[in-house]
C-alpha positions as a printed Julia matrix, in Angstrom:
331×3 Matrix{Float64}:
 -17.42    1.14  -18.95
 -18.85    4.32  -17.65
 -18.84    5.23  -14.03
 -20.84    5.06  -10.9
 -23.17    7.67   -9.71
 -26.2     5.65   -9.5
 -27.93    7.56   -6.78
 -29.57   10.95   -6.93
 -28.29   14.48   -7.57
 -24.6    14.32   -7.08
 -22.93   17.42   -8.25
 -20.64   15.67  -10.66
 -20.47   18.61  -13.01
 -17.77   18.26  -15.61
 -17.39   14.54  -15.46
 -18.52   14.26  -19.06
 -19.7    10.72  -18.56
 -22.03    9.35  -21.21
 -25.28    7.77  -20.24
 -25.36    4.23  -21.64
 -28.17    2.92  -23.79
 -30.09    0.9   -21.25
 -33.69    0.61  -20.13
 -34.82   -1.3   -17.08
 -37.08   -1.56  -14.11
 -38.94    1.49  -12.87
 -41.14    2.2    -9.89
 -44.19    4.42   -9.54
 -46.63    5.03   -6.78
 -48.76    1.87   -6.68
 -45.88   -0.44   -7.62
 -47.98   -3.17   -9.22
 -45.87   -5.77  -11.0
 -45.69   -6.32  -14.73
 -44.81   -9.99  -15.28
 -42.7   -11.54  -18.03
 -42.05  -15.03  -19.28
 -39.47  -17.13  -17.46
 -35.97  -17.36  -18.88
 -34.89  -20.76  -20.16
 -31.53  -21.73  -18.72
 -28.51  -23.52  -20.12
 -24.94  -23.88  -18.9
 -22.3   -22.65  -19.04
 -23.41  -19.08  -18.53
 -21.79  -15.79  -17.5
 -23.71  -12.68  -16.41
 -22.62   -9.24  -15.25
 -24.11   -5.98  -14.05
 -24.23   -3.27  -16.7
 -22.89   -3.33  -20.23
 -19.65   -5.22  -19.66
 -19.32   -7.3   -22.8
 -15.53   -7.29  -22.66
 -15.63   -8.78  -19.18
 -18.24  -11.43  -19.96
 -16.38  -12.32  -23.16
 -13.18  -12.89  -21.2
 -14.97  -14.99  -18.58
 -16.65  -17.05  -21.31
 -13.3   -17.61  -23.0
 -11.83  -18.92  -19.75
 -14.71  -21.36  -19.3
 -14.63  -22.53  -22.91
 -10.92  -23.27  -22.51
 -11.66  -25.53  -19.56
 -11.22  -23.01  -16.76
 -13.34  -22.93  -13.63
 -16.09  -20.44  -12.93
 -13.79  -18.96  -10.26
 -11.01  -18.37  -12.78
 -13.56  -16.85  -15.14
 -14.8   -14.42  -12.5
 -11.33  -13.19  -11.62
 -10.24  -12.75  -15.22
 -13.5   -11.09  -16.23
 -13.34   -8.51  -13.44
  -9.69   -7.75  -14.18
 -10.7    -6.44  -17.6
 -12.69   -3.57  -16.11
 -10.24   -3.0   -13.27
  -7.57   -2.24  -15.87
  -9.87   -0.02  -17.93
  -8.72    3.48  -17.05
 -11.56    5.08  -18.98
 -14.13    3.44  -16.74
 -14.27    5.47  -13.55
 -15.95    2.97  -11.28
 -13.53    0.12  -10.68
  -9.78   -0.32  -10.44
  -7.36    2.17  -11.95
  -9.05    5.43  -12.88
 -11.84    5.04  -10.35
 -13.26    8.27   -8.93
 -11.72    9.1    -5.54
 -13.11    9.87   -2.11
 -13.52   13.44   -0.85
  -9.81   13.61   -0.09
  -8.79   12.62   -3.59
  -7.78    9.05   -2.72
  -8.9     6.09   -4.82
  -9.87    3.23   -2.52
 -10.99   -0.14   -3.85
 -13.35   -2.79   -2.48
 -13.77   -6.28   -3.92
 -14.84   -9.79   -3.03
 -14.9   -13.22   -4.63
 -16.71  -16.44   -3.71
 -16.25  -19.98   -4.99
 -18.38  -23.1    -5.35
 -17.47  -24.31   -1.86
 -18.74  -21.14   -0.21
 -15.23  -19.85    0.46
 -14.95  -16.07    0.36
 -12.25  -13.41    0.28
 -12.41   -9.63    0.26
 -10.45   -6.39    0.47
 -11.85   -3.05    1.61
 -10.44    0.48    1.39
  -7.35   -0.77   -0.43
  -5.17    1.8    -2.19
  -2.49    1.66   -4.88
  -3.25   -1.84   -6.21
  -5.23   -2.09   -9.47
  -6.52   -5.66   -9.36
  -8.49   -5.75   -6.14
 -10.35   -8.88   -7.27
  -7.12  -10.85   -7.54
  -6.02   -9.71   -4.1
  -9.41  -10.78   -2.74
  -8.83  -14.23   -4.19
  -5.42  -14.38   -2.52
  -7.05  -13.47    0.79
  -9.48  -16.36    0.3
  -6.87  -18.91   -0.7
  -3.7   -17.88    1.13
  -4.82  -16.54    4.52
  -6.89  -17.78    7.46
  -9.06  -14.66    7.1
 -11.85  -13.54    4.8
 -11.39   -9.74    4.8
  -8.31   -7.52    4.82
  -8.64   -3.75    5.02
  -6.72   -0.61    4.2
  -2.98   -0.63    4.6
  -2.99   -4.25    5.68
  -4.64   -5.27    2.43
  -2.15   -3.22    0.43
   0.86   -4.69    2.24
  -0.51   -8.19    1.77
  -0.93   -7.54   -1.94
   2.65   -6.36   -2.27
   3.86   -9.45   -0.42
   2.08  -11.52   -3.06
   3.82   -9.76   -5.92
   1.28   -7.07   -6.8
   2.86   -3.75   -7.78
   1.92   -0.41   -6.27
   0.77    2.22   -8.73
  -1.05    5.52   -8.67
  -4.73    4.77   -9.34
  -5.8     8.41   -9.72
  -5.7     9.19  -13.44
  -5.63   12.71  -14.8
  -9.26   12.43  -15.9
 -10.44   11.38  -12.46
  -8.25   13.99  -10.78
  -9.77   16.68  -12.99
 -13.29   15.51  -12.12
 -12.45   15.52   -8.41
 -11.07   19.08   -8.57
 -14.21   20.19  -10.35
 -16.34   18.55   -7.66
 -14.34   20.35   -4.95
 -15.49   23.72   -6.24
 -18.83   23.14   -4.51
 -18.21   19.87   -2.67
 -21.89   18.99   -2.92
 -22.81   15.43   -2.16
 -26.1    14.57   -3.82
 -25.56   11.56   -6.08
 -27.55   11.32   -9.31
 -29.48    8.22  -10.32
 -27.84    6.49  -13.28
 -26.15    9.55  -14.73
 -23.19    7.38  -15.61
 -25.17    4.17  -15.84
 -22.39    2.15  -14.29
 -20.76    1.55  -10.99
 -19.93   -1.72   -9.29
 -19.1    -4.66  -11.53
 -20.76   -7.8   -10.23
 -20.35  -11.07  -12.13
 -21.72  -14.61  -11.79
 -20.84  -17.73  -13.77
 -21.61  -21.43  -14.06
 -18.87  -23.47  -15.72
 -19.06  -26.7   -17.74
 -19.04  -28.77  -14.55
 -22.08  -26.9   -13.26
 -20.14  -25.09  -10.52
 -21.08  -21.51   -9.6
 -18.77  -18.67   -8.57
 -19.14  -14.91   -8.3
 -17.15  -11.71   -7.93
 -17.76   -8.04   -7.22
 -15.34   -5.1    -7.58
 -15.67   -1.32   -7.23
 -13.94    1.93   -6.42
 -17.0     2.81   -4.39
 -19.25    5.82   -4.29
 -17.67    8.87   -5.93
 -16.52   11.49   -3.4
 -17.51    9.32   -0.46
 -16.3    10.04    3.05
 -12.87    8.61    3.72
 -13.21    5.05    5.01
 -16.7     4.46    3.64
 -17.4     0.85    2.63
 -20.5    -0.21    0.71
 -22.03   -3.58    0.04
 -19.68   -4.75   -2.71
 -17.07   -6.54   -0.57
 -19.51   -7.84    2.03
 -20.68  -11.45    1.77
 -24.46  -11.77    1.62
 -24.95   -8.17    0.55
 -22.88   -7.42   -2.53
 -22.46  -11.11   -3.41
 -23.62  -14.56   -2.34
 -23.11  -18.02   -3.82
 -24.65  -21.37   -2.89
 -23.52  -24.02   -5.34
 -26.65  -26.11   -4.75
 -29.01  -23.21   -5.47
 -27.48  -20.28   -7.35
 -25.91  -16.87   -6.89
 -26.72  -13.17   -6.79
 -24.84   -9.89   -6.85
 -25.79   -6.26   -6.39
 -25.02   -2.81   -7.71
 -26.15    0.64   -6.64
 -26.4     2.41   -3.3
 -24.59   -0.02   -1.05
 -26.1     1.28    2.16
 -29.54    0.09    1.04
 -28.25   -3.32   -0.08
 -26.49   -3.8     3.25
 -29.64   -3.02    5.21
 -31.54   -5.83    3.49
 -28.68   -8.32    2.91
 -29.96   -8.46   -0.64
 -27.83  -11.08   -2.36
 -28.29  -13.63    0.41
 -32.01  -12.91    0.38
 -32.23  -13.63   -3.35
 -30.45  -16.97   -3.03
 -32.69  -17.98   -0.14
 -35.78  -17.05   -2.14
 -34.53  -19.25   -4.98
 -34.04  -22.04   -2.43
 -37.71  -21.67   -1.59
 -38.65  -22.19   -5.23
 -38.7   -18.71   -6.74
 -37.11  -18.12  -10.12
 -34.1   -15.79  -10.32
 -36.38  -13.11  -11.77
 -38.97  -13.47   -9.04
 -36.27  -13.43   -6.37
 -34.69  -10.24   -7.71
 -38.09   -8.55   -7.83
 -38.85   -9.53   -4.24
 -35.46   -8.23   -3.05
 -36.13   -4.86   -4.66
 -39.61   -4.82   -3.16
 -38.1    -5.31    0.3
 -36.07   -2.13   -0.21
 -38.93   -0.09   -1.65
 -41.48   -1.17    0.96
 -39.34   -0.33    3.99
 -40.92    2.27    6.28
 -39.91    5.76    5.18
 -38.11    4.39    2.13
 -36.5     7.13    0.07
 -36.32    4.91   -3.0
 -37.08    7.71   -5.44
 -33.67    9.15   -4.64
 -31.41    6.14   -5.11
 -30.82    3.14   -7.36
 -30.21   -0.52   -6.57
 -30.0    -3.35   -9.08
 -29.63   -7.12   -8.74
 -28.71   -9.96  -11.07
 -29.09  -13.65  -10.26
 -28.62  -17.13  -11.7
 -29.88  -20.5   -10.5
 -28.35  -23.95  -10.84
 -30.2   -24.55  -14.12
 -28.62  -21.49  -15.71
 -31.83  -19.46  -15.57
 -31.16  -15.77  -14.98
 -32.96  -12.69  -13.69
 -32.33   -9.02  -13.03
 -34.23   -6.11  -11.57
 -33.7    -2.58  -10.28
 -35.42    0.25   -8.47
 -35.33    2.62  -11.46
 -34.98    2.34  -15.2
 -31.48    2.54  -16.64
 -30.14   -0.87  -15.59
 -28.81   -3.59  -17.91
 -27.53   -7.13  -17.49
 -24.86   -8.51  -19.81
 -25.1   -12.24  -20.48
 -22.93  -14.73  -22.35
 -24.94  -17.9   -22.94
 -25.42  -20.31  -25.86
 -22.46  -18.69  -27.59
 -24.07  -15.24  -27.6
 -22.76  -12.18  -25.76
 -25.55   -9.64  -25.23
 -26.44   -6.68  -23.05
 -30.14   -6.85  -22.35
 -32.27   -3.93  -21.15
 -35.08   -4.98  -18.88
 -38.56   -5.21  -20.38
 -40.29   -6.0   -17.1
 -40.82   -3.47  -14.37
 -43.08   -2.25  -11.64
 -45.59    0.05  -13.28
 -48.76    2.02  -12.56
């Protein structure tokens, strides 16, 4: 999986990150909507942001072997967290401005229980620690050193998350220290996943190393319930990727689930959530990217983004595919 940049004009010279083959939603001045046919749903189903076929395949395997959607979400996210070549989640993630890799993650189950870690260092599998927070503590979020110490107490091993490739990229960035992120140059960042298992239960997960070269202590939407992820087992689920500050301002994932509760399809709900961002007064949407994916209780799915370059990976009906969007806001 290639890495985050997702927003506009970051001086990430020398990263050498390939742009994935994806085409998605785009916006132009009048922002009239181009409609597409509804997606027929079946269960079980697994979906993820970006081209993450290895993760969706693992999650599907868990479900087919009788595992829960929650187990599937954890195991699916762990695949990318361990992928050192992907510089957006887990080990190998691009660091903050001080050269420290800090991880954010959250997980949510069918009962609406939620656990998260923010600004955690030295532990690869942030998603598994988030699950431990949910299941083994009276809290829902642990941060920084406290999250790391909790992880160690649960048997997780400390390790250096800054790989040589990411260290080299960071040193190159320091030559100018410019902070102007580029839309989609890496075509990947946060990994958000949603699944419905054979029992019809929905769970979701979201994991990231955050915005490359962010200020120390910065937290985006990914670990925050209602923004980076939201699940309602009676309705459906949604998760986000992109510039977290904009997702946080509109509580996007919660909004999508509530729109589905009101009768909108997952596709319609994702489109409305993006519209809320774009139509804000003084919106600077041309300079950043946000993307959403969603699933409803029937197994119908949808996805949408501010700009082209976004893809949703889906495992459904025995087929694992990464689908570029063919519907978008157009002039």
